[in-house]
N, C-alpha and C positions, 0 to 999 in steps of 0.2 A: 623239579622234584622227581625222584626216581619212581617208576611205575611199580606198584606193589598192591595186590588186592587188599582191601580194607581188613578182612578177617585175618590175613597173615600179619599185617601191621599191628593189629590189636593184640594178637597172640604174643608178639614180641615186646609189647609195651611194658615198661617197668611197673610193678604193682603200685608203687608209691605215686607215680604219675597218674595212673588210672584213678586211684582213690582221690587225688587232688581235683581232677577234672570232675569226677562224679559228685563229690561233696559240694563243690563250688556251684556247679550248674543246678543241682537239686535245691540247694538253699535259695538261690536267686529265683528259681521258678516258683517255689512255695511262697516266698515273700511277694512276688509279683501277683500271684493269684489272690492272696489275701488283700493286698492293697487295692486292686481293681474292684473287688466285690465289696470292700469296706467303703470305698469312695463313691461308687456309682451304683445306682439301682439296677441298671441293665447294661453291663459292660459289653455283652455280646452284640447288643444293638449298636453301640458305638463303633465296634469293629466293623459291622456291616456298612455303616455310613462312611467310615474312613476308607473302606475298600471301594465303595462306589465313587468317592471323590478321586482316588488315585486311578481307578479304571477309566473314569471320564477323561482324566488328563492324558493317559497314554493313548486313548482312542482319538484324541484331538490334538496330538502334538504338532500336526501340520499347521494348526492355527495358533497354538500357544507359544511355540518356539519363536516365530517372527515377532509376536507381540512382546515377549519378554526381552528380546534383543533390543527392540525400540525403546522399551522402558529403561533398560540398563544404560543404553547410550545417552538417553535423556538425563540420567543420573550422573553422567560423567565417566562411566566405565567403558573400557574397550572390550568388545566381544569377538571371540575367535571360535572357529568351528574345527573340530578334529574328527575325521572319519575313522581313524585307526589309532592304536596305541603309539605307533611310531610318529604319526603326525602330531599327536598331543605332546609327546616328549620334545619334538622339534620346535613346537610353538613356545614351550617354556624356555628352551635354550635360546631362541631368537630374542625373546623379551629380555632375558638376562644379558645377552651379549650387546643388545642395543643400549643398555645402561652401563656396560662395562662391569657388570656384577659378577662376583666370584663366590659369594657366600649366601646360602639360603637356610632359613629355619622353617621347618615344616610342622604344621599341626597334623593331627591324625586324619588321614583320608584314605578310604579304601580304593578310590579310583587311582591314586598314585601308586598303591601297591599293585593294582591290576595292570597298569601300564609299565611297571618297573621303572619308575622315574628316577629314584635315587641312584641306582647303579648306572643308569644312562648318563646322568649329570656328572657323576664321579669320573666316568670315562672321558668326559670332556673338560676335566680339570676344575669342576665346580663342587664345593662342599655343600651337600644337602643333608642337614642334620635333623633327625627326628627329635621332637621335643615332648611328645607324649611319653610318659615314663615307660610304659610297656613297650612302645615302639622303639624307644631309645635303647632299651635292653636288648630287644631283638636285633637291632641294627649293629650294636657293638659285638654281638655274638655271631654275626653272619647267619642269622636264623630267619625263620618266617613266622608271622603271626599264626596262632592256632585257634583264634576266636575272633569274631567280627568286632566285638566290643572290648574284650579283655585279651590282648595279644599274647600275654605270657601266662595264661591259665595253666600251661603245661610245665611251668618252671617253679622250683622251690626257692625260698629266700636264701637258702644255702648256696644254690647255684648262682643266684644273682650276686651274692657277696663275693664269690670267687671271681666272677666276671669283672666286678668293680675293682677288685684287687689287681687283677691282670692288666686292666686298663689304666692303672695308676691313680685311681680315684680314692684311695685310702687303704689302710690295712684291713684284713678280713674282719668283717663285722656284719652279722646277719640280722641285726635289729632293724625292723622295717623303717622306723623313724630315722635312723642313721642313714640307711640306704637312700631314702627320699631326700634328706638334707644334702647329701653329697651330690646327688643328681642335680638338685636345685643350684648348688654352688657352681657346678660345672657349666650348667646351661645358661646361667644368668648373664655372663659376659658374652656368650655366643649370641644371645638376642641383641645385645648392643652393637656387636661387630657385623651383624648380617646386613646384606644389601636388600634382600627380598624376603618377604614372608609369604608362605604358601598355605592355603587351607583348602578344605573341601567345602561342601554345603549340604546340610541335612535337607533343607528345603529352599526353593526359590519362589517367591510370590510373583506371579505374572501381573497382578494388579499394581503393585508398588515397585517391583524390581528389586526388592530387598532379599539379600541372602541371609539365611538363618543358619548359624553354627552353634552347636551345643557341645559343651565339654564339662568335665568335672574337675579339671586341673587348672583351667585358665591359661593353658599354654597357647591357645589360638590368639588370645588377647595379647599376650606377651609377644607373640610372633609379629603382630601388626603394630605394636606400640612404637617401636623405634625404627622400623624399616621404612624406606621411602616408596616401596613398590609392593603391592599386594596382588598375588596371582591366586585365583580360585579355580580348581579343577572340579567340574560338575558333570555328572552323568545327565544325559538329556531327559531322563525320566524323573528328575528330582523336582519338577515343577508342581506348584499348587495354584489353583485359579485365583484365590482371594486371600487377603490377610486373615480374614475371620476363620478360614480353614485351619490355620496354624494352631488355634486354641485347642481344637480336637486332636490334631496329630501330635502336638508336643506333649499333651497329657498322656496319650497312649504310648508314645516313644519312650518317655522317661520310665514309666511304670514297667513296660515290657522289657526294656534293656537292662536296667539296673535296680528295679523295684524302688524308684524314687518318685515322689510326686512331681518333681521338676528337677532337671539337672542344675548343678550349681551355677553354671554360666550359660546363659542363652543370649547370643549376640545377634543383633539385626544390623546388617551392613548394607547401606544404600549406595555407597560409591566412595571415591577418594575423599580426602578431607576437604572441607569447605574453606574458603578464604579466611574466615574468622576463627578457625580451629587451630590451636597451637601445635598439635601433634597429630600423627597419623600418616598413612601412606599418601603420597602425592599422586600416584598412579594406581589404577585398579584395572586388572585384566581378568576377564571371566572366559575360561576355555570350556566350551560345552563338548563333551566327549561322547562319541557314538560307540566305536569299538565293538561292533556287532549287535548293538541294541536294536537297530532298525530291522535286522534279520530276525531277532527274537520277537519283535512286534509283529512281523509277518507270519510267525509260526503259530501253532496251536497251543503254545505255552506262554502266550503274551502276558498272562496274569502275573507272572513272576516279576515283571517290571514294576508292579505296585510296591515291591519290597522297600522298606525304609531302614534296613540294616540294623535292626534292634537286637538280633541274636536270640530272641525268645525261642525260636524253633530249635536252635542248637541246645539250649538249656534243658529242654524237655525231651530231646531225642535219645532213646535208649542206645542207638548205634553210636552216636557221637560221644555219649558218656563213656562208652567202653573203648572207643578207638581213638578219641581226641582228634583235633583238627588236622594235624599233619597227614593223617591217613587219607585225606581227600585229595592230596596232591594238587591243590589249587589255592588261589587266594581266598575263595569263598568256600568254607567248610560247612558241614552239617546239611540239613534238608534243603536249605536255600541253595547251597553250593551244589548239591546233587542235581538240582534242576538247572541253575544258572551257568555253572562252569562248563558242562558239555555244550550248551547252546552258544556261549561266547567263544568256545574253541573252534567253532565253524568247521573248517576242513579237517580238523583233528578230532572230530567228534568221537571216533572209535576209541581214541586213547583214554577218554573219560566216560565212555558209555557204560562202564560197570558201576558208576556211582549211583545212578537211579535204582540199581538193584540192591544197594546196601541200605535197605529200609525194611522195617517190619510192616509198613503200611498201617500202623496203629491209629493214625489220624491225629495224634497229639499235636503235631506241628501245625495243622490247620486250626485246631481249637485255640491255640495260643497266639496265632498270628494277628497283630493289631490291625492289619489291613485285609484280613479275611482271605488270604491266598489259598486256593484249594491244592495245596502242595501234593497230597497223595494222588490226586487225579493227574497232576502234571508228571509225577514220577512214572505213573502207568503209561502215559503217552510217550514218554522218552524210552521206556522199556520196549514198547512196540516199535518205536523208531530204530532202536538198537537191533532188535531182532530182524527187522526188515532189511537193515543194512549189513547184517551178518557180523555184528560186533561180538566180542568174546564174552563169555559168562563172567559173573562177578568173581568166581574163584573155582579152583579145581575141586571137584566133588559136589558141586551144586547140581541136584537132580533136576530133570526137566519137569515143568509144571504139569505136564500130562499125567504124571504119576499121581500128583496131588488131586487133579481133576477126577481120576478114576476112583481114588479112595473117598473123595467127597460125595460122589454120586452112587456109590455102592455101599450101603450100610454094613453088610457083612464084612467086606474088605476093610472098611474104616474101623470097625470094632477090633478086627485082628491087628491092624496097625497100631491102635492105641495100646493093646496088650503087648505088642512087640516093643513099643517104646519103653514100657516098664522093664522088659527083659534086657534091653540095651543098657539100662543103668547098672546092671550087674555083670553083663557079659564083657570080658576083656576085648578091646578093640581088635586085636590081632586075630581073634577067633571069628569075627564077622565074615561070612562067606562072600557077600556081594561087594566087589571093589568100590563101587560108587558110594554105597552106604558106609563102608569102612572109612573112606576119605572124608565123608561128611562127619562121622562120629569123632574122628581125630581132632576136629576143630570145634566141636560143639558138645556141651554137656547139658543134658536135660535137667531142669530144676527138680529138687527133691519133691516127692509126692506129698501133697498136703490136702486135707479135707476129705469129704466122702465121695461117693460115686454118683454122678449126676443122674445117670439113667435109672439106677435103682431108686433114687429119691423120686424121680419123676413118676415111676410106676406106682409107688406107694403113697404118693400125696393124695389127699381127698379130692374127689371130683368137684368142680364148682357147681 
């Protein structure tokens, strides 16, 4: 994706697209909040416990990874280790070539997006078809997902209808039911023709070696029903110690991601089919992917590895709502992406070092995170890292924080700045004499003044 500061990208975003992203994320966030507090007496305590479980896992991966390998092998699965994106793609290719396979159906998996698996396989003559409806639409458009959970949050049904017409899936019709039915008809025979089904895993239990895959469309189940080989791509941080931990994490995941009590399909996959089972994959391969995660584990931002990819931080983030996912120039958008993407970029950190600065540090992302990741703290740590390494500012016109520090510690200067902010609402941008302030004002509009004046109220209020 082309490099472009987030505020520049947001400024050029079509109004209809921004409205769609804003309304969708806002609605999901509000439903999530109501559902959590309706269903649980103290949901914040549950978030703390879930965070402790996931933190325990990442602090003890050296113990849990060998243990889960042994359990998976005992269940009949083949376990592979991939240190890089390239080695993960090569592992998938080797498995397919060993079977003479040329067709794959894929359930939604962020790791496959991260390692760019589908383009890699296509270059080697293998059809790798996305079966999640949103991912399928992104794929036929040559586009990228803009949300962790809802890949096409940035698209309208009219755009989708035009894409289906272009691909020969039917005459233009933007009725959602018609769009879904046409996708189902196209994909159904693809499931039956495929040699290999690929999934990710939301969680892997070390205790039982079971992979847990959650979907709302059932496409992962279809992907495994007729194929003879199952490949699972799993980030090394996806482990949970015990089966009982899944009760907590699945409840929090569904509510945080889609404001559901539980996703429609929750699959527990222990291994290839047993001898007495009539259908299912005869082989199961689990590829544990590192791709920079051990470096993240060694950093001061290791808490980000708790992430369960629910997307709640995207839904509440004011920057994401205004800019949409593509502004982040990486697979992982929003607050989680602003932390994770620069870390996974490793030697290309400077190219994404502006992402941690694209945040108001309001703390909402931390408040909604189901595993209690202190995202604002991690953003600050990455900002310090960027400054130490001489990374560029988030955008042209961003003033140094020293100016803010001066205003915040000098009451007289601070009051003058507040008054100046009111003046800027009425002063034409071209008349602002300070170049840096003029560049800032060209991209930002202060909200209309509402309410009374706090300092006057404070002086006039009765003394306690």
